[in-house]
C-alpha positions as CSV (number, residue, x, y, z in Angstrom):
1,M,31.7,1.6,9.9
2,G,27.8,0.7,9.4
3,Y,26.3,0.0,6.0
4,R,26.2,3.1,3.5
5,N,23.7,1.1,1.0
6,L,21.2,-1.6,0.1
7,Q,23.7,-3.7,-1.6
8,R,26.9,-4.1,1.2
9,C,24.0,-4.9,3.8
10,L,22.7,-8.0,1.7
11,R,26.2,-8.9,1.2
12,D,27.0,-8.9,4.5
13,L,23.5,-10.6,5.4
14,E,24.0,-13.3,3.1
15,A,27.5,-14.0,3.8
16,S,26.3,-14.5,7.3
17,G,23.5,-16.9,6.6
18,Q,21.1,-14.6,7.2
19,L,19.5,-13.9,3.3
20,V,18.9,-16.6,0.7
21,R,17.9,-16.0,-2.7
22,I,15.1,-17.2,-4.8
23,S,16.1,-18.0,-8.4
24,E,13.1,-19.6,-9.9
25,P,10.3,-16.7,-10.9
26,V,8.1,-15.3,-8.6
27,D,5.0,-13.0,-9.3
28,P,5.0,-9.8,-7.2
29,C,1.4,-9.8,-7.6
30,L,0.0,-11.5,-4.3
31,E,2.6,-14.3,-4.6
32,A,5.5,-12.6,-3.2
33,A,3.5,-11.6,-0.2
34,E,2.5,-14.3,0.4
35,I,6.0,-16.1,0.9
36,Q,7.2,-13.1,3.0
37,R,4.1,-13.8,5.8
38,R,5.5,-17.3,5.8
39,V,8.5,-16.5,5.9
40,Y,8.1,-14.3,8.7
41,A,5.6,-16.3,10.8
42,N,8.5,-18.9,10.9
43,G,10.8,-16.6,12.2
44,G,13.1,-16.9,8.4
45,P,16.0,-15.1,7.1
46,A,15.9,-12.6,4.7
47,I,14.8,-13.3,1.1
48,Q,16.1,-12.1,-2.6
49,F,13.9,-12.5,-5.2
50,D,16.1,-12.8,-7.9
51,H,13.6,-13.2,-10.8
52,V,10.5,-10.9,-10.4
53,T,8.0,-11.6,-13.4
54,G,7.5,-8.6,-15.9
55,C,10.1,-6.2,-13.4
56,H,14.0,-7.0,-14.3
57,F,14.6,-5.3,-10.7
58,P,15.4,-7.9,-8.3
59,M,13.3,-7.6,-4.6
60,V,13.8,-8.2,-0.7
61,S,12.0,-8.7,2.0
62,N,12.1,-9.8,5.6
63,L,15.1,-7.7,5.8
64,Y,14.0,-6.6,9.6
65,G,12.0,-10.1,9.9
66,T,13.4,-10.5,13.7
67,L,14.6,-8.2,16.6
68,E,18.1,-9.7,16.6
69,R,18.3,-8.9,12.9
70,A,17.2,-5.7,13.0
71,R,19.8,-5.0,15.9
72,Y,22.4,-6.8,13.4
73,L,21.7,-4.1,11.0
74,V,22.8,-1.3,13.2
75,R,24.9,-3.2,15.6
76,D,27.7,-0.4,15.3
77,R,25.5,2.2,16.6
78,L,22.8,1.5,18.8
79,E,25.4,1.8,21.6
80,A,25.7,5.5,20.8
81,V,22.1,5.6,20.0
82,R,21.7,4.8,23.8
83,R,24.0,6.5,25.5
84,M,22.5,9.5,23.7
85,I,18.9,8.6,25.3
86,E,20.6,7.9,28.9
87,L,21.7,11.9,28.5
88,K,18.3,13.2,27.5
89,I,16.8,11.5,30.3
90,D,19.6,12.5,32.7
91,P,22.2,15.7,31.5
92,A,23.7,15.4,34.8
93,E,25.1,11.9,33.8
94,L,27.6,13.9,31.6
95,L,29.3,15.2,34.8
96,R,29.2,12.4,37.0
97,R,31.0,10.1,33.6
98,P,31.9,12.3,31.1
99,F,34.5,9.3,30.0
100,R,31.3,7.4,29.4
101,Y,29.7,10.5,27.1
102,A,32.9,11.6,25.7
103,R,32.2,11.1,22.3
104,V,28.1,12.1,22.6
105,P,28.1,15.4,21.4
106,W,30.5,14.5,18.3
107,Y,27.9,11.8,17.2
108,A,25.0,15.0,17.4
109,C,27.2,17.2,15.1
110,G,28.9,15.1,13.6
111,M,26.6,13.2,11.5
112,M,24.9,15.7,10.2
113,P,23.8,15.1,6.4
114,R,26.4,15.8,3.9
115,R,25.9,18.1,1.0
116,C,27.0,16.5,-2.6
117,R,26.5,17.2,-6.4
118,R,26.3,13.7,-7.9
119,G,26.0,10.0,-6.4
120,P,24.9,6.7,-7.9
121,I,21.1,7.1,-7.9
122,L,21.4,9.5,-10.8
123,A,23.1,6.9,-12.8
124,H,19.7,5.8,-14.6
125,Q,16.0,6.7,-15.2
126,T,12.8,4.4,-15.8
127,T,9.1,5.0,-15.3
128,I,6.9,4.2,-12.8
129,E,5.6,0.9,-14.5
130,Q,9.1,-0.9,-14.7
131,L,8.9,-0.4,-10.6
132,P,8.0,-4.2,-9.3
133,Q,4.5,-4.0,-9.1
134,L,3.8,-5.1,-5.4
135,K,0.6,-5.8,-4.7
136,S,-0.1,-8.0,-1.2
137,W,-3.6,-8.5,-0.5
138,P,-6.4,-9.7,-3.3
139,D,-8.6,-6.9,-2.7
140,D,-5.7,-4.1,-3.0
141,G,-6.9,-1.4,-5.4
142,G,-3.7,-1.6,-6.9
143,A,0.1,-1.8,-6.7
144,F,2.0,-0.5,-3.4
145,I,5.4,0.9,-2.7
146,T,5.9,-0.4,1.5
147,L,9.1,0.6,2.5
148,P,8.8,4.3,1.0
149,L,11.0,6.9,2.4
150,V,9.1,10.1,1.7
151,Y,11.2,13.7,1.7
152,S,9.5,17.0,2.0
153,E,10.6,20.1,3.3
154,D,9.1,23.4,4.5
155,V,8.4,26.1,1.7
156,N,9.3,29.1,4.2
157,S,12.6,26.8,5.5
158,P,13.3,25.1,3.5
159,G,17.2,22.8,4.1
160,L,18.0,19.5,4.9
161,L,18.1,19.7,8.7
162,K,14.2,21.1,9.0
163,S,13.0,18.6,6.7
164,N,10.7,15.4,7.3
165,L,11.7,12.3,6.3
166,G,8.7,10.0,7.2
167,M,7.1,6.7,6.0
168,Y,3.8,6.9,4.0
169,R,2.3,4.8,1.7
170,I,2.4,4.9,-1.9
171,Q,0.2,3.5,-4.7
172,I,2.0,3.1,-8.0
173,S,-1.1,1.4,-9.6
174,G,-4.7,1.4,-10.2
175,G,-7.7,3.1,-9.6
176,R,-7.8,6.2,-11.3
177,Y,-4.2,7.4,-11.4
178,E,-2.9,8.1,-15.0
179,P,0.0,5.6,-15.4
180,N,3.0,6.4,-15.2
181,R,2.5,10.2,-14.5
182,E,0.5,10.0,-11.0
183,I,0.7,8.2,-8.2
184,G,-1.2,8.4,-4.1
185,L,0.5,9.9,-1.7
186,H,-1.3,8.2,1.7
187,Y,-0.3,10.0,4.7
188,Q,-2.5,9.8,8.1
189,L,-2.7,12.1,11.0
190,H,0.2,13.9,13.3
191,R,2.6,12.9,10.5
192,N,5.2,16.0,9.7
193,I,4.4,15.9,6.0
194,G,0.9,17.2,6.7
195,V,2.5,20.4,8.4
196,H,4.2,21.1,5.2
197,H,1.6,20.1,2.9
198,A,-0.9,22.7,4.7
199,E,1.9,25.5,4.8
200,A,2.2,25.1,1.1
201,L,-1.2,25.0,0.3
202,R,-1.9,28.0,2.4
203,Q,0.6,30.0,0.5
204,G,-0.4,28.8,-2.7
205,R,2.7,27.2,-3.9
206,P,4.3,23.8,-5.5
207,F,4.6,21.1,-2.7
208,R,7.6,18.9,-3.8
209,V,8.1,15.4,-2.9
210,N,11.1,12.8,-3.2
211,I,10.0,9.0,-2.5
212,F,13.2,7.4,-1.8
213,V,13.3,3.2,-2.2
214,G,16.3,1.4,-0.5
215,G,19.7,2.8,0.8
216,A,21.0,1.9,3.7
217,P,18.7,0.1,6.4
218,A,19.6,3.0,9.1
219,M,17.2,5.2,6.5
220,T,14.2,3.0,6.8
221,L,15.0,3.0,10.8
222,A,14.9,6.6,11.1
223,A,12.3,7.4,9.1
224,I,9.9,5.4,11.2
225,M,11.1,6.7,14.5
226,P,9.1,8.9,17.0
227,L,12.0,11.5,17.1
228,P,11.8,14.9,19.3
229,E,11.3,17.9,16.9
230,G,14.4,19.9,16.6
231,L,16.5,16.0,15.2
232,S,16.3,15.5,11.7
233,E,15.5,12.3,10.7
234,L,18.4,12.6,8.8
235,T,20.7,13.0,11.1
236,F,19.3,10.3,13.5
237,A,20.4,8.5,10.7
238,G,23.4,9.1,10.6
239,I,24.3,8.7,14.4
240,L,22.8,5.5,13.5
241,G,24.2,4.4,10.6
242,G,27.4,5.7,11.5
243,H,28.2,8.0,8.4
244,R,26.7,11.0,7.3
245,I,24.2,10.6,4.9
246,P,24.6,11.9,1.6
247,M,22.2,14.2,-0.1
248,I,22.5,15.4,-3.5
249,V,21.8,19.2,-4.0
250,G,21.9,21.6,-6.9
251,Q,19.9,19.9,-9.6
252,P,17.7,22.2,-11.5
253,S,14.2,21.2,-11.0
254,P,12.3,19.2,-13.9
255,A,9.4,20.9,-13.2
256,S,10.3,24.3,-13.5
257,P,12.1,25.6,-17.0
258,D,13.9,28.3,-15.1
259,S,17.0,26.6,-14.1
260,S,18.3,28.3,-11.2
261,V,15.4,26.5,-9.3
262,E,16.6,23.9,-7.7
263,A,15.2,20.1,-7.2
264,L,14.5,19.2,-3.8
265,P,17.4,16.9,-2.7
266,I,18.1,13.2,-3.5
267,Y,19.7,11.0,-1.2
268,A,22.7,9.6,-3.0
269,Q,22.8,5.8,-2.0
270,A,18.9,5.2,-2.4
271,D,17.9,2.4,-5.1
272,F,14.9,4.3,-6.4
273,C,14.2,7.8,-6.1
274,I,10.3,9.4,-7.4
275,T,10.2,12.8,-7.7
276,G,7.3,15.0,-8.1
277,T,5.2,17.7,-7.5
278,V,1.6,17.2,-5.3
279,D,-1.1,18.5,-7.3
280,N,-2.8,21.2,-4.9
281,H,-5.9,21.4,-6.7
282,R,-7.5,17.9,-6.6
283,Q,-7.3,14.8,-4.9
284,L,-8.3,11.0,-6.1
285,P,-9.3,7.6,-4.5
286,E,-6.2,5.8,-2.8
287,G,-6.6,2.4,-1.9
288,P,-8.5,-0.2,-1.1
289,F,-5.3,-1.8,0.6
290,G,-4.7,-4.5,3.7
291,D,-3.4,-2.8,6.4
292,H,-1.9,-3.7,9.7
293,L,-5.0,-3.3,11.7
294,G,-6.1,-6.7,9.8
295,Y,-8.5,-5.1,7.5
296,Y,-8.9,-3.5,4.1
297,S,-8.3,0.4,4.7
298,L,-11.1,1.4,1.9
299,A,-10.6,4.1,-0.8
300,H,-10.7,7.7,0.2
301,D,-9.7,10.9,-1.5
302,F,-6.1,11.1,-0.8
303,P,-2.9,13.7,-2.6
304,V,-2.1,12.9,-6.1
305,L,2.0,13.4,-7.2
306,Q,2.6,14.2,-10.5
307,V,5.7,12.1,-11.4
308,E,8.5,14.1,-12.8
309,R,11.5,11.9,-12.9
310,V,11.9,7.9,-11.7
311,Y,15.7,7.2,-11.1
312,H,17.5,4.2,-10.1
313,R,21.1,3.3,-9.4
314,P,23.0,0.6,-10.9
315,G,22.2,-2.9,-9.3
316,A,19.3,-1.4,-7.8
317,I,17.4,-3.7,-5.7
318,W,13.5,-3.1,-4.3
319,P,13.1,-3.9,-0.7
320,F,9.3,-4.6,0.6
321,T,7.4,-5.9,3.6
322,V,4.0,-7.0,3.5
323,V,1.2,-5.6,6.6
324,G,-1.3,-7.3,7.6
325,R,-3.0,-8.8,11.2
326,P,-0.3,-8.6,13.8
327,P,2.4,-9.8,13.8
328,Q,3.8,-8.8,10.7
329,E,7.3,-7.9,10.1
330,D,6.3,-4.0,11.1
331,T,5.8,-5.9,14.3
332,V,9.9,-5.5,15.1
333,F,9.7,-1.9,13.9
334,G,7.8,-1.1,16.9
335,A,9.7,-3.6,19.3
336,L,12.7,-1.7,17.9
337,I,11.5,1.3,18.5
338,H,10.2,1.0,22.1
339,E,13.4,-0.7,23.1
340,L,15.3,2.5,22.1
341,T,13.0,5.5,23.1
342,G,10.9,3.6,26.3
343,P,13.3,4.5,28.4
344,I,13.0,8.0,27.6
345,I,9.0,8.0,28.7
346,P,9.5,9.1,32.2
347,S,11.5,12.3,31.3
348,V,8.6,13.0,28.8
349,L,6.0,12.1,31.0
350,P,6.5,12.9,34.7
351,G,4.8,10.2,36.7
352,V,4.4,7.5,33.9
353,R,6.8,4.5,34.1
354,A,6.2,3.0,31.0
355,V,3.5,2.8,28.0
356,H,2.7,-0.1,25.7
357,A,1.2,0.4,22.3
358,V,-0.3,-3.3,22.1
359,D,0.8,-4.4,18.7
360,P,-1.7,-7.9,18.5
361,A,-4.5,-5.1,18.6
362,G,-3.2,-3.0,16.1
363,V,-1.1,-0.5,17.9
364,H,-3.3,2.3,18.4
365,P,-6.8,0.6,19.1
366,L,-4.9,-0.3,22.8
367,L,-2.2,1.4,24.9
368,L,-1.2,0.6,28.3
369,A,0.2,2.4,30.8
370,I,1.7,2.1,34.3
371,G,1.7,5.7,36.2
372,T,2.1,7.0,40.0
373,E,-0.2,8.7,42.4
374,R,3.2,10.6,43.9
375,Y,1.2,14.3,45.6
376,T,-1.8,12.5,47.4
377,P,0.0,9.1,49.6
378,Y,-2.3,10.2,52.6
379,N,-5.4,9.6,50.2
380,P,-7.2,6.4,52.4
381,L,-8.9,5.5,49.0
382,R,-6.5,5.5,46.6
383,R,-8.5,6.3,43.9
384,P,-7.2,7.7,40.2
385,Q,-6.2,11.3,40.9
386,E,-2.9,12.0,39.6
387,L,-3.5,9.3,37.3
388,L,-6.2,10.9,35.3
389,T,-3.7,14.0,34.7
390,Q,-0.9,11.3,33.1
391,A,-3.6,9.8,30.8
392,H,-4.4,12.9,29.3
393,A,-0.6,13.7,29.0
394,I,0.1,10.2,26.7
395,L,-3.2,11.4,24.7
396,G,-1.6,14.7,23.8
397,Q,1.5,12.8,23.0
398,G,2.2,12.9,18.9
399,Q,1.0,9.4,17.9
400,L,0.3,7.9,21.3
401,S,-3.0,10.2,20.8
402,L,-4.0,7.9,18.0
403,A,-5.2,5.4,21.2
404,K,-8.7,4.3,21.4
405,Y,-8.2,2.9,24.6
406,L,-5.7,3.5,27.0
407,L,-5.5,1.3,29.9
408,I,-3.6,2.8,33.0
409,V,-2.7,1.2,36.1
410,A,-1.2,3.0,39.6
411,D,2.5,1.5,40.3
412,E,2.0,0.9,44.2
413,G,5.0,-1.4,44.5
414,Q,3.4,-4.2,43.0
415,A,2.8,-3.2,38.8
416,P,2.8,-5.5,36.8
417,D,5.2,-5.9,33.6
418,I,3.6,-3.7,31.2
419,H,4.5,-6.2,28.4
420,D,2.9,-9.1,30.3
421,I,-0.4,-8.3,29.0
422,A,-2.5,-10.9,30.1
423,G,-1.0,-9.8,34.1
424,F,-1.9,-6.1,33.2
425,F,-5.6,-7.2,32.5
426,N,-5.5,-9.1,35.8
427,Y,-4.2,-6.5,37.8
428,L,-6.4,-3.9,36.4
429,L,-9.5,-6.0,36.5
430,R,-9.1,-7.1,40.2
431,R,-9.1,-3.4,41.0
432,V,-11.2,-1.0,38.6
433,D,-14.2,0.3,39.9
434,W,-16.8,0.9,36.6
435,R,-18.4,3.2,39.0
436,R,-16.0,6.1,38.4
437,D,-13.0,5.0,36.4
438,L,-14.4,5.0,33.3
439,H,-13.5,8.3,31.3
440,F,-14.7,8.9,27.2
441,Q,-13.4,11.1,24.6
442,T,-16.7,11.6,22.1
443,Q,-16.4,12.9,18.7
444,T,-12.9,13.2,18.8
445,T,-10.2,11.6,16.1
446,C,-9.1,8.1,15.6
447,D,-6.5,6.2,13.7
448,T,-7.1,6.9,9.9
449,L,-6.8,3.0,9.4
450,D,-9.4,2.3,12.2
451,Y,-13.4,1.6,11.0
452,S,-14.8,0.6,14.5
453,S,-16.8,3.9,14.1
454,H,-18.3,6.0,11.3
455,G,-16.5,8.0,9.1
456,L,-12.3,8.4,8.1
457,N,-11.1,9.8,11.2
458,R,-13.7,9.8,13.6
459,G,-14.3,8.0,16.5
460,S,-13.9,8.2,20.5
461,K,-11.6,7.1,23.3
462,L,-12.1,5.8,26.5
463,V,-9.5,5.9,29.7
464,I,-9.8,3.1,32.2
465,A,-7.9,4.0,35.4
466,A,-7.4,1.8,38.3
467,A,-5.1,2.1,41.4
468,G,-5.7,1.3,45.4
469,P,-5.9,-2.2,46.7
470,P,-8.0,-5.2,44.9
471,L,-11.8,-5.2,44.9
472,R,-12.6,-8.7,44.0
473,E,-11.0,-12.0,42.9
474,L,-11.6,-13.2,39.4
475,P,-13.0,-16.1,38.2
476,G,-11.0,-18.7,36.3
477,E,-13.8,-21.1,35.1
478,L,-17.6,-20.4,34.3
479,P,-20.0,-20.8,36.7
480,G,-22.4,-23.6,36.6
481,E,-25.4,-21.3,37.2
482,L,-24.4,-19.2,34.7
483,A,-27.7,-18.0,32.3
484,L,-27.5,-16.1,28.8
485,P,-30.5,-14.2,27.0
486,P,-32.0,-16.0,24.0
487,G,-29.6,-15.3,20.9
488,F,-26.7,-15.5,23.4
489,V,-24.5,-18.9,23.3
490,E,-21.3,-20.8,23.8
491,P,-20.0,-18.4,26.8
492,R,-15.9,-18.5,26.9
493,L,-13.0,-17.7,29.6
494,C,-10.5,-15.2,27.6
495,L,-8.8,-14.3,30.4
496,P,-9.7,-14.8,34.4
497,G,-12.3,-12.5,34.7
498,V,-12.9,-12.5,31.3
499,L,-16.2,-13.5,29.4
500,A,-16.8,-13.7,25.6
501,V,-20.3,-14.4,24.3
502,K,-21.6,-15.4,21.2
503,G,-23.9,-12.8,20.2
504,P,-26.4,-12.9,17.4
505,S,-25.2,-11.2,13.6
506,C,-25.3,-7.7,13.5
507,E,-27.3,-8.5,10.2
508,Q,-30.2,-10.1,11.9
509,E,-30.5,-8.0,14.8
510,A,-29.3,-4.0,15.6
511,P,-26.0,-3.9,17.2
512,A,-26.8,-1.5,19.8
513,A,-30.4,-3.1,20.3
514,S,-29.2,-6.4,20.9
515,A,-26.1,-5.4,23.0
516,H,-29.0,-3.3,25.5
517,R,-30.9,-6.0,25.7
518,F,-28.1,-8.3,26.5
519,C,-27.6,-5.9,29.3
520,E,-31.1,-5.4,30.7
521,D,-31.4,-9.2,31.0
522,Y,-29.3,-9.3,34.4
523,S,-29.8,-7.6,37.3
524,T,-26.3,-6.7,39.5
525,E,-26.7,-9.7,41.6
526,Q,-26.6,-12.5,39.0
527,A,-23.7,-14.7,38.2
528,I,-22.5,-13.0,35.1
529,N,-21.7,-10.1,37.1
530,R,-18.5,-12.2,39.0
531,F,-16.8,-11.1,35.7
532,P,-16.2,-7.7,35.7
533,L,-15.4,-8.1,31.8
534,V,-18.1,-9.2,29.4
535,I,-17.0,-9.2,25.3
536,L,-19.8,-9.7,23.1
537,V,-18.7,-11.6,20.1
538,D,-19.3,-13.3,16.3
539,D,-17.2,-16.3,17.4
540,S,-16.3,-16.9,21.3
541,C,-14.4,-20.2,20.3
542,F,-12.0,-18.7,18.1
543,T,-11.6,-15.2,20.4
544,A,-11.1,-17.4,23.3
545,S,-8.6,-19.7,22.3
546,K,-5.3,-17.4,22.2
547,L,-4.9,-13.8,23.8
548,H,-3.7,-12.6,20.6
549,N,-7.4,-13.0,18.8
550,F,-8.7,-11.9,22.1
551,L,-6.5,-8.9,22.0
552,W,-7.3,-8.3,17.7
553,V,-11.2,-8.9,18.0
554,V,-11.9,-6.6,21.4
555,F,-10.0,-3.8,20.4
556,T,-10.1,-3.4,16.5
557,R,-14.0,-4.1,16.2
558,S,-15.2,-1.5,18.8
559,D,-15.7,1.6,19.1
560,P,-16.0,3.0,22.8
561,A,-18.8,5.2,22.8
562,A,-20.9,3.2,20.6
563,D,-20.3,-0.1,21.4
564,V,-19.3,-0.1,25.5
565,H,-22.4,-1.3,27.4
566,G,-22.6,-2.4,31.0
567,I,-25.4,-4.3,33.3
568,G,-26.7,-2.0,36.3
569,S,-25.5,1.1,33.6
570,F,-26.1,4.8,35.3
571,H,-25.7,8.6,34.0
572,Q,-24.3,11.3,36.8
573,E,-23.4,14.5,36.3
574,K,-22.5,13.7,32.5
575,H,-20.6,10.7,33.8
576,W,-21.3,7.4,32.6
577,G,-20.4,4.0,34.9
578,C,-21.9,0.7,35.4
579,R,-22.7,-1.4,38.8
580,G,-22.3,-4.9,37.4
581,S,-20.1,-6.3,34.2
582,L,-18.6,-4.1,31.8
583,V,-19.8,-5.3,28.1
584,I,-18.0,-4.3,25.0
585,D,-19.9,-5.3,21.9
586,A,-17.3,-6.7,19.8
587,R,-18.9,-8.0,16.8
588,S,-18.3,-7.3,13.4
589,K,-20.8,-4.2,12.0
590,P,-22.3,-3.8,8.8
591,H,-20.0,-0.5,8.4
592,H,-16.5,-1.9,9.5
593,A,-14.3,-2.8,6.9
594,P,-13.4,-6.3,5.2
595,P,-10.7,-8.8,7.1
596,L,-7.6,-9.9,4.9
597,V,-8.2,-13.1,3.4
598,E,-5.4,-15.0,1.2
599,D,-6.4,-15.8,-2.1
600,P,-6.6,-19.3,-2.5
601,E,-4.9,-20.0,-5.7
602,I,-1.8,-18.1,-4.3
603,V,-2.0,-20.7,-1.2
604,R,-1.7,-23.3,-2.9
605,R,0.5,-22.2,-5.8
606,V,3.3,-21.3,-2.8
607,D,2.3,-24.9,-0.8
608,A,3.9,-26.2,-4.6
609,M,6.8,-24.2,-3.9
610,A,7.4,-25.7,-0.5
611,A,6.9,-28.8,-1.7
612,R,9.9,-28.4,-4.2
613,G,12.9,-28.8,-1.6
614,G,13.9,-25.6,-2.8
615,P,15.6,-23.0,-0.8
616,L,12.9,-21.7,1.2
617,A,11.4,-25.0,1.5
618,R,11.8,-24.9,5.7
619,Y,10.4,-21.7,6.1
620,L,7.1,-21.9,4.3
């Protein structure tokens, strides 16, 4: 039951018409990524590249390119996972419906990882430079592994059940890395590998890491799943894949001359495995890399892995994905994660009905939530109270804590669907009171990949909480008497009540100065205040043309503490608010990372491939 390796999975996908193979040569430098982006955008199949330029290993992409295919890959066990989650939400269900949940204890205990002494992965060895040198965007700093399964253990409590399996960016060429001997290990805030690394550093002990590529699809999904503490990713992969994950133990460590020192366990069914030890005494610049916010994450110092062995199985195939401005293939990962874990939110966060990390905004920049005011039903003003407690609870949960804008509304019997983003904004903007409902956190952390603020992992947060009856109706068209300050032009309606205005370039006028000038030009009685939210942008036509453009521009190009302004603003007892429109400056600033743009020559080359009438012509 379930796929035990990647080869079985690909054979099944090809037999069911969900995979096509390209026999002509494809360059892993930019060309494969351009093909992948187009096929994903058109809802196409998985693609196997049989002839990769400069490499004898085939590559495969778009395995998880649609939510339907992602479900298909683990179809045999999705129901088992759902039933486990149901019991997590309400354990008493086991007593009420014992036959429905009779096998759940077996799922949890019978799918623990299996220790073994050998496996296909140990059949062959190679070098880093022989691996596919995938480069996705023109200014990437080198080749990267984009679907790595990074395995680590706590030096104090080693073992399979206390290990961590995560997906962290791996740079295998370029920069200042010594070819074949060093690679870059980029992990971000709130990743468990950081806990393991910190303890190894504290004790001055070697920190060993294994990087697996390929294997059963369940391993990839387990590596990205936000699991509760105490549940091993290897066990979850076993539950999702329907078999115990085989891990090779007892191999002597290549880093130690003492043959009694064991290496880290190796996933027996992986297609590739890179073993190594992190250099605890130095870091090297990793990146740039085109990332999921739609910009390059720039070069910064990150740990260096000293490569010891590179293994591969017979017939190894290199799976990859491409990240960039959403939606991309990782959008499907997010959708599947929400489908599986969304129902558990109310049991983890009491009073919270639903949470949605908005993919078009880059996931972490914008979080929507629906909460409740359970404890004060008698409050005639219906102002946010418990809602603020729930907002802080959300921001205290793992990767949810990286949210930059958290918009939370009270469910008072008519709350919108959390996935209806336009409806959510409409509901919030009709009720929000900018004088009281803005709650900032400054000098705090943000997503490592977010460059809207000054400095790595540094930024601010804004909670907007709205409750109670509507305070206003939202205009659905521009008023004829709307006047703009000098230098501000082309007003466009993004959503009811949301106005985008093209402002001066931040190269011409300091952004804070021009934003203040915009706000100070108005009194709270003027027509612009009919729009509760005004956005200053570089291109108002682009921003207003699609909801996805609005979300991407506004929430990836603004830092709340620096870029949120308001008409009729005031400070009172260290609280900031405004009596007129809230104004967000979402123009590109000089310190922002550059956006991702395709290489024109590669675009022309793939255009020609599409015109040849080949197997991918209808998907490109």
